[in-house]
C-alpha positions as CSV (number, residue, x, y, z in Angstrom):
1,M,-1.8,0.2,-6.6
2,T,-2.6,-3.5,-6.7
3,G,-5.6,-5.8,-6.5
4,D,-3.5,-8.3,-4.3
5,L,-1.7,-6.4,-1.6
6,V,-0.5,-9.5,0.2
7,R,1.2,-10.9,-2.9
8,R,2.6,-7.5,-3.9
9,V,4.2,-6.9,-0.5
10,W,5.6,-10.5,-0.4
11,V,7.3,-10.1,-3.8
12,H,8.8,-6.8,-2.7
13,R,10.1,-8.4,0.5
14,E,11.3,-11.7,-0.9
15,H,12.6,-10.6,-4.3
16,P,13.4,-6.9,-4.1
17,S,14.5,-5.0,-7.2
18,G,14.7,-1.5,-8.4
19,F,13.6,1.1,-5.8
20,C,13.0,-1.5,-3.0
21,A,16.4,-3.1,-3.5
22,H,18.2,0.2,-3.8
23,Y,16.6,1.8,-0.7
24,R,16.1,-1.5,1.2
25,V,12.4,-1.0,1.5
26,D,11.1,-4.0,3.4
27,R,8.1,-2.8,5.5
28,L,4.5,-2.0,4.7
29,V,3.7,1.0,7.0
30,W,0.6,2.4,5.4
31,Y,-2.1,1.4,2.9
32,E,-5.6,2.5,2.1
33,P,-8.1,0.1,0.7
34,Q,-10.3,1.4,-2.1
35,T,-13.6,-0.1,-3.3
36,D,-12.8,0.1,-7.0
37,M,-9.9,0.5,-9.4
38,I,-10.9,3.9,-10.7
39,A,-11.0,5.4,-7.2
40,A,-7.6,3.7,-6.4
41,I,-5.9,5.1,-9.5
42,A,-7.2,8.6,-8.8
43,F,-6.1,8.5,-5.2
44,E,-2.6,7.2,-6.1
45,K,-2.2,10.0,-8.7
46,R,-3.1,12.6,-6.1
47,L,-0.8,11.0,-3.5
48,K,2.2,11.1,-5.9
49,R,1.9,14.9,-6.1
50,W,2.0,15.3,-2.3
51,R,5.1,16.6,-0.5
52,R,7.1,14.1,1.5
53,A,6.1,15.8,4.8
54,W,2.4,15.3,4.0
55,K,3.0,11.6,3.2
56,I,4.9,11.1,6.5
57,A,2.1,12.8,8.4
58,L,-0.4,10.5,6.7
59,I,1.6,7.5,7.8
60,E,2.1,8.7,11.4
61,K,-1.6,9.5,11.8
62,Q,-2.5,5.8,11.4
63,N,0.8,4.2,12.3
64,P,2.8,6.4,14.6
65,D,5.3,3.7,15.5
66,W,5.9,2.8,11.8
67,R,5.3,-0.9,12.6
68,D,5.2,-3.4,9.7
69,L,1.6,-4.0,8.7
70,Y,2.3,-7.0,6.6
71,P,1.7,-9.5,9.4
72,E,-1.8,-8.1,9.9
73,L,-2.5,-8.7,6.2
74,T,-1.4,-12.3,6.3
75,T,-3.4,-13.1,9.5
76,G,-6.5,-11.5,8.2
77,T,-6.8,-8.9,11.0
78,A,-6.3,-5.8,8.8
79,G,-9.9,-5.7,7.4
80,L,-8.5,-5.2,3.8
81,Q,-11.2,-4.9,1.2
82,A,-10.6,-6.3,-2.3
83,I,-10.5,-3.8,-5.1
84,E,-13.2,-4.6,-7.7
85,R,-12.3,-4.1,-11.3
86,P,-14.7,-2.0,-13.4
87,S,-16.9,-4.1,-15.7
88,R,-16.3,-3.8,-19.4
89,Q,-19.4,-3.1,-21.4
């Protein structure tokens, strides 16, 4: 989860370490914008418990060719919404 997906993907592509370096992960094939951090965190926690097959089905429903979505993010054609941080009161 991140509030700046373009930067996060760029870092993983240009300076891979850990998981991304070990498995040579270099493409963004799926993401789901959330409107707030609390919803994003809750969704990520649910997603982490999913089976691999369910995650693959989720990707293939929206991106059956597994194309890299990063270029769409950098050209502004992806319709990505910013995640708003909850206010502290």
